[in-house]
C-alpha positions as CSV (number, residue, x, y, z in Angstrom):
1,M,72.1,75.7,144.0
2,Q,74.2,74.0,146.8
3,I,75.8,71.7,144.2
4,A,76.5,74.8,142.0
5,L,78.2,76.5,144.8
6,N,80.3,73.7,145.7
7,T,81.4,73.3,142.0
8,E,82.4,77.0,142.0
9,A,84.2,76.7,145.2
10,A,86.1,73.5,144.0
11,R,86.9,75.4,140.7
12,L,88.3,78.3,142.6
13,Q,90.3,76.0,144.9
14,A,91.9,74.1,142.0
15,L,92.8,77.4,140.1
16,N,94.5,78.8,143.3
17,Q,96.3,75.7,143.9
18,H,98.1,76.0,140.6
19,L,98.2,79.8,140.6
20,A,101.8,80.0,141.5
21,E,102.7,77.7,138.5
22,V,100.7,79.6,135.9
23,V,101.2,83.3,137.0
24,T,104.5,85.0,135.9
25,P,105.5,88.8,136.1
26,T,104.2,88.9,132.4
27,Q,100.9,87.4,133.1
28,T,98.0,89.2,131.8
29,I,95.9,90.6,134.7
30,E,92.7,92.6,134.8
31,V,92.2,95.5,137.0
32,R,88.7,96.9,137.4
33,D,86.1,98.1,139.9
34,A,84.7,95.5,142.3
35,K,81.3,94.1,141.4
36,Y,78.5,92.4,143.5
37,S,79.1,89.3,141.6
38,D,82.6,89.2,143.1
39,L,81.3,88.9,146.6
40,A,82.0,85.0,146.9
41,Q,85.6,85.4,145.6
42,L,86.1,88.4,147.8
43,M,85.0,86.3,150.8
44,A,87.2,83.4,149.8
45,L,90.2,85.6,149.3
46,E,89.8,87.3,152.6
47,N,89.7,83.9,154.4
48,R,92.8,82.9,152.7
49,C,94.7,86.1,153.3
50,F,93.7,86.8,157.0
51,A,93.5,84.6,160.1
52,G,91.7,87.5,162.0
53,D,90.4,90.9,161.6
54,R,88.5,89.8,158.4
55,L,85.8,91.9,156.8
56,S,82.5,90.3,157.2
57,K,80.1,89.4,154.5
58,R,77.9,92.2,155.5
59,S,80.8,94.8,155.4
60,F,81.7,93.6,151.8
61,Q,78.0,93.9,150.8
62,H,77.9,97.5,152.3
63,W,81.1,98.7,150.4
64,L,80.2,97.1,147.1
65,K,77.2,99.3,147.0
66,A,78.5,102.4,148.8
67,P,79.3,105.7,146.8
68,N,82.1,106.9,149.1
69,C,84.7,104.4,148.4
70,V,87.1,103.2,145.7
71,F,86.9,99.5,145.5
72,Q,89.4,97.8,143.1
73,V,90.0,94.1,142.3
74,I,92.7,92.2,140.4
75,L,91.9,89.2,138.5
76,I,94.0,86.4,136.8
77,K,92.2,83.9,134.7
78,Q,88.8,85.4,136.0
79,V,89.9,84.7,139.7
80,V,90.1,87.5,142.1
81,V,93.5,87.4,143.4
82,A,93.8,90.8,145.1
83,Y,91.5,93.7,146.2
84,G,91.8,97.2,147.5
85,L,89.3,99.3,149.4
86,I,89.6,103.0,150.1
87,I,86.9,104.8,152.0
88,M,86.4,108.7,151.8
89,R,85.2,111.0,154.3
90,K,82.6,113.5,153.0
91,G,83.5,117.2,153.2
92,T,87.2,116.6,153.7
93,H,90.2,115.9,151.7
94,L,91.0,112.6,153.6
95,A,90.6,109.1,152.5
96,R,91.6,105.8,154.3
97,L,93.0,102.4,153.0
98,Y,90.4,100.4,154.8
99,S,91.5,97.0,153.5
100,I,93.9,95.4,151.0
101,A,94.5,91.7,150.3
102,V,96.9,90.0,147.8
103,D,96.8,86.2,147.5
104,S,100.1,84.7,148.9
105,E,100.5,82.7,145.7
106,I,101.2,85.9,143.6
107,R,103.1,88.1,146.1
108,G,106.5,89.3,144.9
109,L,105.3,90.1,141.4
110,G,104.3,93.8,142.2
111,I,100.7,93.3,142.0
112,G,100.2,94.9,145.5
113,K,102.1,98.0,144.2
114,R,100.1,98.2,141.0
115,L,96.9,98.0,143.0
116,L,97.9,100.7,145.4
117,L,99.0,103.2,142.8
118,T,95.6,102.5,141.0
119,L,93.8,103.2,144.2
120,E,95.7,106.4,144.8
121,Q,95.0,107.6,141.3
122,Q,91.3,107.1,141.6
123,T,91.2,108.6,145.0
124,L,92.9,111.7,143.8
125,E,90.4,112.0,140.9
126,A,87.6,111.7,143.6
127,G,89.1,114.9,145.0
128,K,90.8,113.4,148.1
129,L,94.5,114.4,148.7
130,F,95.5,112.4,151.8
131,I,95.4,108.6,152.2
132,R,95.9,107.2,155.6
133,L,96.4,103.5,156.7
134,E,97.1,101.3,159.6
135,V,99.7,98.3,159.3
136,A,100.9,95.9,162.0
137,K,104.2,96.9,163.4
138,N,105.6,93.4,162.6
139,N,104.6,93.4,159.0
140,E,107.8,94.6,157.5
141,T,106.9,93.7,154.0
142,A,103.9,95.7,154.0
143,I,105.6,98.6,155.9
144,N,108.5,98.6,153.3
145,L,106.0,98.6,150.4
146,Y,104.1,101.7,151.8
147,K,107.3,103.5,152.6
148,G,108.6,102.8,148.9
149,L,105.5,104.5,147.7
150,G,105.8,107.6,149.8
151,Y,103.8,106.8,153.1
152,K,105.2,108.2,156.3
153,I,104.8,107.0,159.7
154,F,102.9,109.7,161.9
155,G,101.7,107.7,164.9
156,S,100.8,104.3,166.4
157,Y,97.9,102.6,167.9
158,E,98.6,100.0,170.7
159,A,96.7,96.6,170.5
160,Y,94.9,97.7,167.3
161,Y,94.3,94.2,166.0
162,E,92.4,91.2,167.4
163,D,95.6,89.4,168.5
164,N,96.7,92.6,170.3
165,T,99.4,93.5,167.8
166,D,100.2,97.2,167.6
167,A,99.6,99.2,164.3
168,L,101.6,102.0,162.8
169,R,99.9,104.8,161.3
170,M,100.8,106.0,157.9
171,Q,99.8,108.9,155.6
172,K,100.6,110.1,152.2
173,N,99.9,113.3,150.4
174,V,98.9,111.8,147.1
175,R,99.0,115.2,145.3
176,Q,102.7,115.1,146.4
177,K,102.9,118.8,146.6
178,Q,104.4,118.9,149.9
179,S,106.0,116.6,152.5
180,L,103.8,115.3,155.4
181,Q,103.8,117.5,158.4
182,Q,104.5,115.5,161.5
183,L,101.2,116.0,163.4
184,T,101.5,116.5,167.1
185,S,100.1,114.0,169.6
186,Y,96.6,115.3,170.6
187,P,94.1,113.5,172.8
188,W,90.8,112.4,171.1
189,Y,87.4,111.8,172.9
190,Q,84.3,110.4,171.4
191,Q,81.0,112.0,172.5
192,T,78.4,109.9,174.2
193,T,75.4,111.5,173.3
194,E,74.1,113.2,170.1
195,F,74.2,116.7,171.8
196,T,77.6,116.9,173.6
197,C,80.0,117.7,170.6
198,G,80.8,121.0,172.6
199,P,81.9,119.4,176.0
200,S,83.8,116.7,174.1
201,S,85.7,119.2,171.9
202,L,86.5,121.4,174.9
203,M,87.6,118.4,176.9
204,M,90.2,117.5,174.1
205,A,91.4,121.1,174.0
206,M,91.8,121.3,177.7
207,A,93.5,117.9,177.9
208,K,96.0,119.1,175.2
209,I,97.2,121.9,177.5
210,D,96.7,119.9,180.9
211,E,97.3,116.3,180.7
212,K,95.6,116.0,184.2
213,V,92.2,116.6,182.6
214,N,90.3,113.3,182.8
215,L,88.4,112.5,179.7
216,N,85.3,110.7,180.7
217,Q,81.5,110.9,180.4
218,A,81.1,112.5,183.8
219,L,83.0,115.6,182.9
220,E,81.3,115.6,179.4
221,L,77.9,115.8,181.0
222,D,78.9,118.2,183.7
223,I,80.1,120.6,181.0
224,W,76.9,120.2,178.9
225,R,74.8,121.1,181.8
226,E,76.9,124.2,182.5
227,A,77.0,125.3,178.8
228,T,73.8,124.1,177.1
229,T,71.4,126.3,175.4
230,I,68.7,124.0,176.8
231,Y,66.7,124.0,173.5
232,M,67.7,123.6,169.8
233,T,65.7,123.3,166.5
234,S,64.8,119.8,167.6
235,G,66.0,117.6,170.6
236,H,68.3,118.6,173.4
237,G,70.2,121.8,173.1
238,G,73.7,122.0,172.1
239,C,76.3,124.3,173.6
240,H,76.7,128.2,173.6
241,P,80.3,129.6,173.0
242,Y,79.8,131.6,176.2
243,G,78.8,128.7,178.1
244,L,81.8,126.7,177.0
245,A,84.0,129.5,177.8
246,L,82.6,129.7,181.3
247,A,83.1,126.0,181.8
248,A,86.7,126.3,180.7
249,N,87.4,129.4,183.0
250,K,85.8,127.6,185.9
251,R,88.4,124.9,185.3
252,G,91.3,127.2,185.5
253,F,91.9,128.2,181.8
254,E,92.4,131.7,180.2
255,V,89.7,132.1,177.8
256,L,89.1,134.3,174.6
257,V,85.7,134.1,172.6
258,Y,85.3,135.0,168.9
259,V,81.8,135.6,167.9
260,N,80.6,137.6,164.9
261,L,77.1,138.2,166.0
262,T,76.0,140.4,168.8
263,G,72.2,139.2,168.9
264,P,70.9,136.0,170.3
265,L,72.6,132.9,168.9
266,F,71.1,129.7,167.3
267,I,67.3,130.9,167.5
268,G,67.0,131.3,163.6
269,G,65.8,127.9,163.1
270,V,63.6,127.6,166.4
271,R,60.0,127.9,165.7
272,S,58.5,127.9,169.1
273,Q,58.4,131.4,170.7
274,H,58.5,129.6,174.2
275,K,61.9,127.9,173.3
276,K,63.2,131.2,171.8
277,D,62.4,133.0,175.0
278,I,64.3,130.4,177.2
279,M,67.1,130.3,174.8
280,Q,67.6,134.2,175.0
281,A,67.1,134.1,178.7
282,V,70.0,131.5,179.0
283,E,72.2,133.6,176.7
284,H,71.5,136.8,178.9
285,Q,72.7,134.8,182.0
286,F,75.7,133.7,180.1
287,R,76.6,137.3,179.0
288,S,76.4,138.5,182.5
289,Q,78.6,135.6,183.9
290,V,81.2,136.2,181.0
291,E,81.4,139.8,182.0
292,E,81.8,139.0,185.6
293,A,84.4,136.5,184.9
294,N,86.2,139.2,182.7
295,I,86.4,136.8,179.7
296,E,87.3,138.6,176.6
297,V,84.7,138.4,173.7
298,R,85.7,139.8,170.3
299,F,82.8,140.5,168.1
300,T,84.4,139.8,164.7
301,D,84.7,137.1,162.2
302,V,87.3,134.5,163.0
303,S,89.5,133.3,160.2
304,P,91.9,130.4,159.8
305,E,94.8,132.9,160.3
306,D,93.3,133.9,163.5
307,L,93.2,130.3,164.7
308,E,96.7,129.6,163.4
309,F,98.0,132.7,165.4
310,H,96.5,131.3,168.6
311,I,97.8,127.7,168.1
312,R,101.2,128.9,167.4
313,Q,101.0,130.8,170.7
314,G,100.3,127.4,172.6
315,A,96.6,127.8,172.8
316,S,93.9,125.1,172.2
317,V,91.1,126.0,169.8
318,I,87.5,124.6,169.2
319,S,85.5,126.0,166.5
320,L,81.8,125.8,165.5
321,I,80.9,124.3,162.0
322,S,78.0,123.4,160.1
323,T,77.8,119.7,159.2
324,Y,76.2,120.3,155.9
325,Q,79.5,119.5,153.9
326,L,79.9,116.4,156.1
327,D,76.5,114.8,156.4
328,D,74.0,117.2,154.6
329,K,72.1,117.9,157.7
330,K,73.0,121.7,158.4
331,A,73.4,121.1,162.3
332,P,75.8,123.0,164.4
333,H,78.6,121.1,165.5
334,W,81.8,121.7,167.7
335,V,85.2,120.3,166.6
336,C,88.7,120.8,168.0
337,V,91.3,122.4,165.7
338,T,94.6,120.4,166.3
339,E,97.0,121.9,163.9
340,I,97.3,124.3,160.9
341,D,99.8,124.3,158.1
342,E,100.1,126.2,154.8
343,D,97.2,124.8,153.1
344,Y,95.0,122.9,155.7
345,L,93.4,122.9,159.1
346,Y,93.4,119.6,161.0
347,V,90.5,118.8,163.2
348,H,89.6,116.3,165.9
349,D,85.9,115.5,165.4
350,P,84.3,113.9,168.5
351,D,81.4,112.3,166.5
352,P,82.0,109.3,164.3
353,D,79.0,109.8,162.2
354,D,79.0,106.4,160.3
355,H,79.2,102.8,161.7
356,D,82.2,102.1,159.5
357,V,84.1,105.1,160.6
358,E,86.7,104.4,163.3
359,S,88.1,106.7,165.8
360,L,91.3,107.0,163.8
361,D,89.4,108.5,160.9
362,C,88.1,111.3,163.3
363,Q,91.5,112.5,164.3
364,H,93.6,115.1,162.6
365,I,91.2,115.4,159.8
366,P,92.7,117.6,157.0
367,I,90.4,120.2,155.6
368,A,91.6,122.9,153.1
369,K,91.6,126.4,154.6
370,Q,89.1,127.6,152.1
371,D,86.8,124.8,152.8
372,F,87.1,125.3,156.5
373,Y,86.1,128.9,156.2
374,S,83.1,127.9,154.3
375,M,82.2,125.1,156.7
376,S,82.7,127.2,159.8
377,C,79.6,129.3,159.0
378,F,76.4,128.3,160.5
379,G,72.8,129.4,159.8
380,K,71.0,132.0,157.8
381,E,72.7,134.5,160.3
382,R,76.1,133.2,159.2
383,L,77.4,132.6,162.7
384,R,81.1,132.3,163.1
385,T,82.5,131.4,166.5
386,A,85.5,129.8,168.1
387,V,86.6,129.5,171.7
388,I,90.3,129.9,172.4
389,I,91.9,128.6,175.7
390,H,95.3,129.0,177.2
391,K,96.9,127.7,180.4
392,R,96.4,130.2,183.2
């Protein structure tokens, strides 16, 4: 087997040494889905193209089997000379160009452009409307290619690569219905436990209004202790909208709560009567404290239009959603709504729910308004709730 592998490696090396001589702009190329049998060639191409920040063999193996990606290769004379990998975030219209590589011997022939256009078309067919990517600030060739295809810069990320090179963040609406809205800078924080999405979302919302808010675990855990329901269906309790409102009020913010139910929240899926009794006692305490603090509570459904109105007034917004459309788990989950335009809400999600999801994938996630309205409804009781905070 070792001899066979060495023979194959030698064959690939010989072919690639002569690639520049045999490839012309009219050379017949094959574009297809990546296969597991391409693994060795993909690894060889990765090593040729990148000195650092390479995808590992394990990562290639994962994405060659994963359903939530578009993975294309280009072959010339049965040699993989380029690949492109786009990963797609479930429950949203967002996709990300995770990696793209074109052999140096064939650059300048338009193959990178052809590959990107193929990836975009397949991503659009998969129901994703936005593609994001990161590119080194000093990679002018790649930046010009992306700009030429309609990608627009909407941010940057310092010391993003292994060599501490900064990255530009670019995005394209592959549907091409509207131009990219310049998304505002918004702090992002990753929750450090499975049950602190509420505090983490509230911290981001507060920090957007007051840059002095220090995003750290100490504050995250303090807010959870103040706002927790104590119990949930299983495990530690999440956070009650009244509890989060009280935590924001305590830290000097004006607060408004939307909630469409007047009865006890979150107890529909709890079987233990003891847990239900405790959760109702906690909610009773929260209600009394909310009244004492003169926090306004509106007992009505909250719509995307309501959230947009408050954001336009300079408020920060956190909303409860069901994670079913994201991970099939039907769990209550708090997110921070960062922006709203004609068609989409954008959210910061404090919980990267997959080992391959990076923090950038959790920021300004575009969700169609109608999808968000469906997503922001939890449990059999169809709970809708949001917490709006203003600077006092």
